[in-house]
C-alpha positions as CSV (number, residue, x, y, z in Angstrom):
1,M,-0.1,0.1,0.2
2,D,1.1,3.6,-0.8
3,E,-1.4,5.8,1.1
4,K,0.0,9.1,0.0
5,E,0.0,8.0,-3.7
6,K,-3.1,6.0,-3.5
7,L,-1.6,3.1,-4.9
8,V,-1.8,-0.5,-4.4
9,T,0.3,-3.3,-5.8
10,V,-1.2,-6.8,-5.9
11,Q,-0.5,-10.0,-7.3
12,S,-2.8,-10.9,-10.2
13,G,-4.2,-13.8,-8.4
14,A,-5.6,-11.6,-5.5
15,T,-9.4,-11.2,-5.5
16,W,-11.2,-7.9,-5.4
17,E,-12.2,-9.0,-1.8
18,D,-8.5,-9.1,-0.9
19,V,-8.0,-5.8,-2.3
20,Q,-10.9,-4.5,-0.4
21,K,-9.6,-5.8,3.0
22,A,-6.4,-4.5,2.3
23,V,-7.3,-0.7,1.4
24,N,-10.5,-0.1,3.6
25,P,-8.5,0.5,6.8
26,Y,-6.8,3.3,4.8
27,G,-10.0,4.9,3.9
28,L,-9.1,4.1,0.3
29,S,-11.5,2.3,-2.3
30,V,-10.9,0.7,-6.0
31,K,-12.1,2.9,-8.5
32,T,-13.4,0.0,-11.0
33,M,-14.2,-3.7,-10.9
34,Q,-17.1,-5.7,-11.8
35,A,-20.0,-5.9,-9.3
36,P,-19.3,-9.0,-7.3
37,N,-15.8,-8.9,-5.5
38,I,-15.2,-12.8,-6.0
39,F,-13.2,-12.6,-9.0
40,T,-9.0,-12.1,-9.4
41,V,-7.4,-9.0,-10.6
42,G,-5.6,-10.4,-13.4
43,G,-8.7,-12.3,-14.7
44,S,-10.5,-8.9,-14.2
45,M,-7.9,-7.1,-16.6
46,S,-7.9,-10.0,-19.1
47,V,-11.7,-9.0,-19.7
48,N,-11.4,-5.5,-19.0
49,V,-14.3,-5.3,-16.8
50,H,-16.4,-2.3,-16.3
51,G,-18.4,-1.3,-12.9
52,R,-20.9,0.8,-11.0
53,D,-19.0,4.1,-11.0
54,I,-20.4,6.1,-13.9
55,R,-17.4,8.6,-13.4
56,Y,-15.0,5.7,-14.4
57,G,-14.7,3.8,-17.5
58,P,-13.6,0.2,-17.9
59,L,-10.6,-1.1,-15.5
60,I,-8.0,-0.2,-17.9
61,E,-8.3,3.3,-17.0
62,S,-7.2,2.8,-13.2
63,I,-4.3,0.3,-14.0
64,R,-1.0,2.1,-13.7
65,A,1.3,-0.7,-14.5
66,F,1.7,-4.4,-14.4
67,R,4.6,-7.0,-14.8
68,L,3.8,-9.7,-17.3
69,M,5.7,-12.9,-18.3
70,N,5.9,-13.1,-21.9
71,A,5.7,-16.2,-24.2
72,D,9.9,-16.3,-23.9
73,G,9.7,-16.4,-19.9
74,K,10.9,-12.8,-19.8
75,I,9.4,-10.4,-17.1
76,L,8.2,-6.9,-18.9
77,N,7.2,-3.9,-17.1
78,V,4.1,-2.9,-19.0
79,S,2.6,0.6,-18.6
80,R,1.4,3.5,-21.0
81,N,5.1,4.7,-21.0
82,E,6.8,1.2,-21.3
83,N,5.8,-1.5,-23.5
84,E,2.6,0.7,-24.4
85,E,1.2,-1.7,-27.1
86,L,1.1,-4.5,-24.7
87,F,-0.6,-2.4,-22.2
88,R,-3.5,-2.0,-24.9
89,L,-3.4,-5.6,-25.6
90,V,-3.5,-7.4,-22.3
91,H,-6.3,-5.5,-21.1
92,G,-9.2,-7.3,-22.6
93,G,-6.5,-9.7,-24.3
94,Y,-7.9,-12.8,-22.5
95,G,-4.6,-14.0,-21.4
96,L,-3.1,-14.7,-24.9
97,F,0.0,-12.4,-24.5
98,G,1.5,-13.7,-21.3
99,I,0.9,-14.1,-17.7
100,I,0.1,-10.9,-15.4
101,L,2.1,-11.2,-12.4
102,D,1.4,-8.2,-10.2
103,V,-0.4,-5.2,-10.8
104,D,-0.4,-1.3,-9.5
105,I,-4.0,-0.2,-9.2
106,E,-4.7,3.5,-8.7
107,L,-7.3,3.9,-5.8
108,T,-9.8,6.7,-4.6
109,D,-11.3,7.7,-1.4
110,D,-13.8,5.6,0.2
111,V,-16.7,7.8,0.8
112,L,-20.3,7.7,2.3
113,Y,-23.3,7.8,0.0
114,R,-26.8,8.4,0.6
115,V,-28.8,5.7,-1.4
116,E,-32.1,6.6,-3.3
117,N,-34.4,4.7,-5.5
118,K,-37.0,5.8,-8.1
119,W,-39.3,4.1,-10.5
120,I,-39.3,5.6,-13.9
121,D,-40.9,4.7,-17.3
122,Y,-38.3,3.0,-19.3
123,H,-39.1,5.4,-22.2
124,D,-37.8,8.2,-20.2
125,Y,-34.7,6.6,-18.9
126,P,-32.1,8.3,-21.3
127,E,-33.1,11.8,-20.5
128,Y,-33.5,10.9,-16.9
129,F,-30.0,9.5,-16.8
130,K,-28.5,12.4,-18.9
131,E,-30.1,15.1,-17.1
132,N,-30.7,14.1,-13.4
133,V,-27.7,11.5,-13.1
134,L,-24.8,12.3,-15.4
135,A,-25.1,15.9,-15.0
136,N,-25.3,15.8,-11.4
137,P,-21.5,15.5,-9.9
138,E,-22.8,14.7,-6.5
139,I,-24.2,11.2,-7.9
140,E,-20.9,8.9,-8.2
141,M,-22.7,5.4,-8.6
142,H,-25.8,4.2,-10.4
143,N,-27.2,1.3,-11.4
144,S,-31.0,-0.1,-12.3
145,G,-32.9,-2.9,-13.2
146,I,-35.8,-3.6,-15.6
147,S,-38.5,-6.1,-15.0
148,V,-38.4,-9.8,-16.4
149,A,-41.4,-10.5,-14.9
150,P,-44.4,-11.8,-17.1
151,N,-46.8,-9.4,-15.6
152,H,-44.5,-6.3,-16.3
153,F,-42.1,-7.7,-18.9
154,L,-39.6,-5.1,-19.9
155,T,-41.8,-2.3,-19.0
156,E,-41.3,-1.7,-15.3
157,M,-38.0,-0.5,-14.0
158,Y,-36.0,1.2,-11.1
159,V,-33.2,3.2,-10.7
160,T,-30.7,3.6,-7.5
161,N,-28.6,6.5,-7.4
162,Y,-25.5,6.8,-4.8
163,Y,-25.3,10.5,-3.6
164,L,-22.2,11.8,-1.8
165,E,-23.3,12.2,1.8
166,K,-22.8,15.9,2.8
167,D,-25.5,16.3,5.7
168,G,-23.6,15.1,8.9
169,K,-23.7,11.4,8.7
170,K,-20.2,10.0,9.2
171,L,-18.4,7.5,7.1
172,E,-16.7,5.6,10.0
173,D,-20.4,4.6,11.4
174,Y,-20.7,2.8,8.1
175,N,-17.3,1.8,6.9
176,E,-16.9,-2.0,8.6
177,L,-17.0,-4.3,5.4
178,Q,-20.1,-6.1,5.3
179,D,-20.8,-9.8,4.7
180,E,-23.7,-11.1,2.5
181,K,-27.0,-11.9,4.4
182,F,-30.2,-13.8,4.2
183,V,-28.4,-16.0,1.4
184,R,-30.6,-19.2,2.0
185,R,-33.9,-17.0,1.8
186,N,-32.6,-15.3,-1.2
187,K,-31.3,-18.5,-2.9
188,F,-34.8,-20.3,-2.3
189,A,-36.7,-17.1,-3.7
190,F,-34.4,-16.7,-6.7
191,G,-34.5,-20.6,-7.3
192,L,-38.5,-20.3,-7.8
193,S,-37.7,-17.8,-10.7
194,R,-35.8,-20.5,-12.6
195,K,-38.8,-22.9,-12.9
196,F,-41.8,-20.7,-12.6
197,D,-43.4,-17.7,-14.1
198,W,-45.0,-16.9,-10.8
199,G,-41.8,-17.0,-9.4
200,K,-40.4,-14.3,-11.6
201,N,-43.5,-12.3,-10.8
202,F,-43.0,-12.8,-6.9
203,V,-39.2,-12.1,-7.3
204,W,-40.2,-8.7,-9.0
205,Y,-42.6,-7.8,-6.3
206,V,-40.0,-8.4,-3.7
207,Q,-37.8,-6.1,-5.6
208,K,-40.3,-3.3,-5.9
209,H,-40.8,-3.5,-2.1
210,A,-36.8,-3.5,-1.6
211,F,-36.0,-0.6,-3.9
212,K,-39.4,1.3,-2.8
213,D,-39.7,4.7,-4.5
214,G,-38.2,7.4,-2.1
215,K,-36.5,4.9,0.5
216,V,-33.1,6.5,1.7
217,E,-30.4,4.3,3.2
218,W,-26.7,5.1,3.8
219,I,-23.7,3.0,2.6
220,S,-19.9,3.3,2.2
221,R,-18.4,3.0,-1.2
222,N,-16.6,-0.1,-0.2
223,N,-19.6,-1.8,0.8
224,V,-21.6,-0.8,-2.4
225,M,-18.7,-2.6,-4.1
226,R,-19.7,-6.0,-2.2
227,P,-22.9,-6.9,-3.5
228,E,-24.6,-10.1,-2.8
229,V,-23.6,-13.0,-5.0
230,K,-23.6,-16.2,-2.8
231,F,-27.4,-16.8,-3.4
232,L,-26.5,-17.2,-7.1
233,D,-24.7,-20.6,-6.5
234,Y,-26.5,-23.2,-8.3
235,E,-25.8,-26.6,-9.5
236,G,-28.6,-28.2,-11.6
237,K,-28.5,-31.6,-12.9
238,N,-29.8,-30.5,-16.5
239,D,-29.6,-27.1,-16.6
240,T,-27.2,-24.1,-15.7
241,D,-27.2,-20.3,-15.4
242,I,-25.1,-18.1,-18.0
243,L,-24.4,-14.5,-18.3
244,Q,-24.5,-12.1,-21.4
245,E,-24.0,-8.4,-21.6
246,Y,-25.0,-6.0,-24.6
247,F,-23.8,-2.6,-25.4
248,F,-25.7,-0.2,-27.2
249,P,-25.9,3.8,-27.2
250,V,-27.5,5.7,-24.5
251,D,-30.1,7.4,-26.6
252,E,-31.3,4.1,-28.3
253,F,-32.6,2.8,-24.9
254,P,-36.2,2.8,-25.7
255,N,-36.1,1.5,-29.0
256,F,-33.5,-1.3,-28.0
257,I,-36.0,-2.5,-25.4
258,D,-38.9,-2.8,-27.4
259,R,-37.2,-4.9,-30.2
260,L,-35.3,-6.8,-27.3
261,R,-38.8,-7.7,-25.9
262,D,-40.2,-9.2,-29.4
263,I,-37.0,-11.3,-29.7
264,L,-37.3,-12.7,-26.1
265,E,-40.8,-13.5,-26.4
266,E,-40.4,-15.1,-29.5
267,E,-37.5,-17.3,-28.8
268,N,-38.6,-18.1,-25.1
269,L,-35.4,-17.7,-23.1
270,N,-35.7,-18.3,-19.7
271,V,-34.3,-14.8,-18.5
272,L,-33.8,-14.5,-14.7
273,N,-32.5,-11.1,-14.4
274,I,-31.6,-8.0,-16.5
275,T,-29.5,-5.2,-14.8
276,V,-28.6,-2.0,-16.4
277,R,-25.2,-0.1,-16.5
278,Y,-23.6,2.8,-18.0
279,V,-20.3,2.4,-19.8
280,P,-18.6,5.8,-20.7
281,E,-16.8,5.7,-24.1
282,N,-13.4,4.1,-24.1
283,E,-11.2,2.7,-26.9
284,E,-7.8,2.5,-25.2
285,A,-8.0,-1.3,-25.5
286,F,-7.7,-3.1,-28.7
287,L,-10.7,-5.1,-28.1
288,S,-13.0,-2.3,-26.5
289,Y,-16.3,-2.5,-26.4
290,A,-17.4,1.2,-25.7
291,K,-17.0,3.1,-28.8
292,Q,-19.3,5.8,-27.3
293,D,-21.2,6.1,-24.1
294,M,-23.1,3.1,-23.8
295,F,-26.1,1.4,-21.9
296,A,-25.1,-2.3,-21.0
297,L,-27.8,-4.7,-20.4
298,V,-26.4,-7.5,-18.2
299,F,-28.4,-10.8,-18.8
300,F,-28.7,-13.6,-16.4
301,I,-30.4,-16.6,-18.2
302,N,-31.1,-20.2,-17.2
303,Q,-30.6,-22.9,-20.1
304,G,-30.7,-26.6,-20.5
305,T,-27.2,-28.4,-20.9
306,S,-28.2,-30.6,-23.6
307,D,-27.0,-30.1,-27.3
308,K,-30.6,-29.3,-28.3
309,E,-31.0,-26.5,-25.3
310,I,-27.5,-25.2,-25.9
311,E,-28.4,-24.7,-29.7
312,K,-31.6,-23.1,-29.0
313,T,-29.8,-20.5,-26.6
314,G,-26.9,-20.0,-29.3
315,K,-29.7,-19.1,-32.0
316,A,-31.4,-17.0,-29.3
317,V,-28.0,-15.2,-28.7
318,R,-27.1,-14.6,-32.0
319,K,-30.4,-12.8,-32.9
320,L,-29.9,-10.7,-29.9
321,I,-26.4,-9.9,-31.1
322,D,-27.6,-9.1,-34.7
323,L,-30.0,-6.6,-32.5
324,V,-27.0,-4.9,-31.0
325,L,-25.1,-4.5,-34.1
326,D,-28.2,-2.8,-36.0
327,F,-27.8,-0.1,-33.3
328,D,-24.0,-0.1,-33.7
329,G,-23.5,-1.8,-30.5
330,S,-21.2,-4.7,-29.1
331,Y,-21.4,-7.4,-26.8
332,Y,-19.0,-8.7,-24.1
333,L,-16.6,-11.5,-25.1
334,P,-15.9,-13.6,-22.0
335,Y,-18.9,-15.7,-22.3
336,Y,-19.8,-18.9,-24.0
337,H,-18.8,-18.9,-27.9
338,Y,-22.4,-18.5,-29.1
339,P,-21.5,-15.4,-31.4
340,S,-20.5,-16.3,-35.0
341,K,-17.1,-15.1,-36.3
342,T,-18.8,-12.9,-38.6
343,Q,-20.8,-10.9,-35.6
344,M,-17.3,-10.8,-33.5
345,K,-15.6,-9.2,-36.2
346,E,-18.5,-6.8,-36.7
347,A,-18.7,-5.9,-33.0
348,Y,-14.8,-5.6,-32.8
349,P,-13.3,-4.0,-35.8
350,N,-9.9,-4.3,-34.4
351,A,-10.2,-8.2,-33.9
352,G,-8.0,-8.9,-37.0
353,Q,-5.3,-6.7,-35.9
354,F,-5.5,-8.0,-32.2
355,F,-5.1,-11.6,-33.7
356,E,-2.3,-10.5,-35.7
357,K,-0.5,-9.2,-32.6
358,K,-1.4,-12.4,-30.7
359,R,0.7,-14.3,-33.2
360,E,3.6,-11.7,-33.3
361,Y,4.0,-11.5,-29.9
362,D,3.4,-15.4,-29.4
363,P,4.6,-17.1,-32.7
364,E,4.5,-20.4,-31.1
365,E,1.2,-19.9,-29.9
366,R,2.1,-20.9,-26.1
367,F,-0.9,-18.9,-24.6
368,V,-4.4,-20.3,-26.1
369,N,-7.8,-20.6,-25.1
370,Q,-11.1,-21.5,-26.4
371,F,-12.0,-18.0,-27.4
372,Y,-8.6,-18.0,-29.6
373,E,-9.4,-21.2,-30.9
374,E,-12.8,-20.2,-32.0
375,Y,-12.5,-16.8,-33.3
376,G,-8.6,-16.2,-33.7
377,K,-7.4,-19.2,-36.2
């Protein structure tokens, strides 16, 4: 820890929870990480994650430097000033350029937020976000969700805003790191939504009470970045849960939702949850997904594991990606290789150059994975 510099150096196998526990006593916090804190720093860099803080873009923005063991076994210092091309390739590079050893991560202050919820019409979301959220410097974090319950399918939505607290409440009264609560209860309730439409309606009903309009709470920044995740653990005999994520321009939100609704109803995908994130434009990484200011829809989907069910999901996902491409958007690459090669190249115009660079830095193809074998060969 370098408290004065607001910098922490961690080995790449450390999880974000490890980092949070290390920096919290100094009154410091991570700038960007994906919502759950269970993932490793190196893994997060390799997919160039984004987070809830609307003032920071993808993770690449808050990484100052790292050490990389390359295909020849040499250890390189990598930053924006040294081996700069590798800096842009390794972030979102899916481990194809070497082994990330340790990382210098820039931090920010841990602060106290006043949390307020609001329910809005999805047609109004772009203007609400730009005028009431993005234009308000007092709001640092923001997230929202849209209903997948049959009774309100892709119509009702809520937003949660995190305002800097300036009315007398003190951070030290809220900054003890909190562990997840009510895991068994939440696991049971969420499990109902995997099997039954009425379960999805029930879960949304519970969420409407949990995110009640006008409800006010206080929470530290570090605790915002420790959301509940254990209740999602699931080991089905014939099914599994998968993630998908799609990016599209902010102003297109209502049109995108209307067309999305048609596809999901037609394909009968078992969508358990959709959250909405904001990702500001950032094209520093070779495989950048935010070519302009984007909204991201994060899908949690239950699907069967038979060949027939896998193909059914693949067909639906390719339709969704075609929709995204119609809006000049993109999709997130870490997940199962449902997208076609043509779709991948259209969503990521630098893909050809990226894979050429991979073979340039690693001509013997020492570092490979299914992503490379599917799309890079």
